[in-house]
C-alpha positions in Angstrom: 0.0 0.2 -0.2 1.2 3.8 -1.1 1.2 6.2 1.9 0.8 9.8 1.0 3.6 12.3 2.0 2.8 16.3 3.1 3.7 17.5 -0.4 0.8 15.2 -1.8 3.7 12.9 -3.7 2.5 9.6 -3.9 5.8 7.6 -2.4 5.9 3.8 -3.3 8.1 1.1 -4.6 7.2 2.3 -7.8 9.5 5.3 -7.8 13.2 2.7 -7.4 11.9 1.3 -10.4 11.6 4.1 -12.8 14.8 5.3 -11.7 16.1 2.4 -12.5 14.5 2.0 -15.9 15.8 5.3 -16.3 19.3 4.6 -16.0 18.7 1.7 -18.1 17.1 3.6 -20.9 20.2 6.5 -20.5 22.8 3.9 -20.9 21.3 2.4 -24.4 20.7 5.9 -25.6 24.2 7.2 -25.3 25.0 3.2 -26.2 23.5 3.9 -29.4 24.9 7.3 -30.1 28.4 5.5 -29.8 27.7 3.1 -32.0 27.1 5.6 -34.7 30.2 7.7 -33.5 31.9 4.1 -33.6 30.3 2.3 -37.1 31.6 6.2 -38.6 35.1 6.0 -37.1 35.3 2.6 -38.5 34.3 3.3 -41.5 36.1 6.1 -42.0 39.3 4.5 -40.7 38.8 1.8 -43.9 38.3 4.2 -46.2 41.3 5.6 -45.6 43.5 2.9 -45.2 42.0 1.7 -48.4 43.0 5.2 -50.3 46.8 4.3 -48.5 46.3 0.8 -50.5 45.2 -1.7 -48.4 42.7 -3.8 -50.2 40.8 -5.9 -47.4 41.5 -9.2 -50.0 41.5 -12.5 -47.3 43.0 -15.3 -48.8 40.2 -17.8 -48.4 38.0 -16.5 -51.3 39.7 -14.1 -52.9 37.0 -11.4 -51.7 37.3 -8.1 -50.2 35.6 -6.9 -47.7 33.3 -4.0 -48.6 33.6 -0.6 -46.6 29.7 -0.9 -45.7 30.8 -4.7 -44.0 32.7 -2.2 -41.4 29.9 -0.5 -40.9 27.8 -3.5 -40.1 30.0 -5.7 -38.3 31.0 -2.6 -36.3 27.4 -1.8 -35.9 26.8 -5.6 -34.3 29.4 -5.6 -32.0 28.6 -2.4 -30.5 25.2 -3.5 -29.7 25.9 -6.4 -28.1 28.5 -4.5 -26.0 25.6 -2.0 -25.0 23.5 -5.0 -24.4 26.4 -6.5 -22.0 26.5 -3.0 -20.3 23.1 -3.3 -19.9 22.7 -6.7 -18.0 26.0 -5.3 -15.9 23.9 -2.2 -14.8 21.1 -4.2 -13.9 23.0 -7.1 -12.5 26.4 -6.1 -11.7 27.3 -4.3 -7.8 30.2 -2.8 -9.8 29.0 -3.0 -13.8 32.1 0.0 -15.2 34.4 -2.4 -13.7 33.1 -6.0 -14.9 31.8 -4.1 -18.8 36.0 -2.4 -18.8 37.0 -6.1 -18.4 34.7 -7.9 -20.5 35.1 -5.8 -22.9 38.7 -5.5 -23.0 39.0 -9.0 -23.2 36.3 -9.5 -26.0 38.2 -7.4 -28.2 41.4 -9.0 -27.5 40.0 -11.8 -28.5 38.6 -10.0 -31.8 42.2 -9.5 -33.0 42.8 -13.3 -33.2 40.4 -14.0 -36.4 43.0 -11.0 -38.6 46.1 -13.0 -37.3 44.8 -16.3 -39.0 42.7 -14.9 -42.1 46.1 -15.5 -44.1 45.8 -11.9 -45.4 48.5 -10.2 -46.6 50.5 -8.0 -43.9 48.6 -4.7 -44.4 45.5 -6.2 -44.7 46.3 -8.1 -41.5 47.3 -5.0 -39.8 44.9 -2.5 -40.8 41.7 -4.9 -39.2 44.3 -5.3 -36.4 43.7 -1.8 -36.3 40.2 -1.3 -37.3 39.3 -3.6 -34.2 40.3 -0.9 -32.0 38.9 1.8 -33.4 35.6 1.2 -32.5 36.9 -0.3 -28.7 38.4 2.9 -28.2 34.9 4.6 -28.7 33.0 2.3 -27.5 34.5 0.9 -24.3 35.5 4.5 -22.7 31.7 5.8 -23.7 29.9 2.8 -21.9 31.9 2.4 -18.7 32.1 6.5 -18.5 27.8 6.2 -18.6 28.7 2.8 -16.3 29.9 5.0 -13.6 27.7 7.8 -13.6 24.7 6.0 -13.2 25.7 4.2 -10.5 27.5 6.6 -8.2 
């Protein structure tokens, strides 16, 4: 049962839920803006690498990675990062710290496929760098958002 305080505002269990929902929405909103920034930054970096002569050709099948592919993959995995951040905000006592550890670990794991791709040195080096570009955008942005939402 809810009770009225002197100001006429109803206080009850729902007020904590509203605050929590607001925190989750703000985190998701910040994450989606960061996702767009990461997609643009990664695609521009890939375009720059291409302009400098990197062909992004993967020997298995001989196909080239298109610029749009960088944007799509960056967007997908950035959204995965947002989902992880939201889950940690909801269920972890230290969401920012756990998010950073998780995201850095996953970023390190993501560096393995370019090394195993068999691509030339320029392509492999560019791909390694292009894995770090969205990480440099997403990890600090989401970690900062988790800290400000929980402190």
